[in-house]
C-alpha positions as CSV (number, residue, x, y, z in Angstrom):
1,M,70.8,113.3,143.2
2,Y,70.2,111.0,145.8
3,C,73.0,110.9,147.7
4,P,72.7,110.0,151.6
5,M,74.9,112.7,152.6
6,G,73.5,115.2,150.4
7,L,76.8,115.5,148.7
8,E,77.2,115.3,145.0
9,C,78.0,112.0,143.9
10,R,79.6,112.5,141.0
11,E,82.1,115.2,142.8
12,M,82.5,112.3,145.6
13,A,82.7,109.5,143.3
14,G,82.8,110.5,139.9
15,V,79.6,109.2,138.8
16,D,76.0,110.4,139.2
17,Y,74.1,106.5,140.0
18,K,75.2,103.5,141.4
19,C,77.7,105.4,143.8
20,P,80.5,102.7,144.9
21,N,81.0,104.7,148.3
22,I,77.4,104.2,149.2
23,S,78.3,102.4,152.5
24,T,80.7,105.3,153.6
25,C,77.9,108.0,153.0
26,H,75.4,105.6,155.5
27,E,78.4,105.7,158.0
28,N,78.7,109.3,158.1
29,S,75.3,110.1,157.3
30,P,73.1,111.6,160.2
31,K,69.6,111.2,158.5
32,H,67.3,108.8,159.7
33,S,68.3,105.2,158.6
34,M,64.7,104.9,156.6
35,I,66.0,107.8,154.7
36,K,69.3,106.7,154.2
37,I,67.5,103.5,152.6
38,I,65.3,105.4,150.5
39,Y,68.5,107.2,149.3
40,Y,70.5,104.3,148.5
41,V,68.0,102.4,146.5
42,L,66.8,105.4,144.7
43,N,70.5,106.0,144.0
44,Q,71.2,102.5,143.0
45,Q,68.4,102.9,140.5
46,I,66.7,99.8,142.2
47,C,63.4,101.2,142.4
48,G,61.7,104.3,141.6
49,L,59.5,107.1,143.8
50,D,56.2,105.3,142.0
51,N,57.5,101.6,143.5
52,I,58.2,103.3,147.2
53,Q,54.7,103.0,149.6
54,V,54.5,105.0,153.2
55,G,51.5,103.6,154.2
56,D,48.8,103.2,151.5
57,K,50.4,105.3,149.6
58,F,53.0,105.7,146.8
59,L,56.2,108.0,147.5
60,S,55.3,109.9,144.2
61,D,51.3,110.7,145.1
62,L,52.7,112.1,148.5
63,L,55.2,114.3,146.8
64,Q,52.7,115.4,144.7
65,E,49.6,115.8,147.1
66,T,52.0,118.0,149.6
67,N,53.7,119.7,146.9
68,Q,57.1,119.0,149.0
69,D,60.8,117.9,147.4
70,L,62.3,114.5,148.9
71,E,64.3,116.3,151.0
72,T,61.5,117.9,153.0
73,L,59.0,115.1,152.7
74,L,61.1,112.3,154.2
75,P,62.1,114.1,158.0
76,N,58.3,115.0,158.0
77,I,57.2,111.3,157.8
78,Y,60.7,109.6,158.9
79,G,62.5,112.3,161.3
């Protein structure tokens, strides 16, 4: 799940994606704003990891190259 607060979206809102409580999550999340935006577009299924570029690389490629997951990689880039 790509929830900005790291909560289980199903627990919080009863759905896995397109969370109706996303604004509440953003208000209460201590995470960097860029991380919240990335989680938001992933949660809303607006785009996927292959569509998000960080510099000149796609986020999916960065995850593969660094052998990290999203939770570990994003704070290193934006935090």
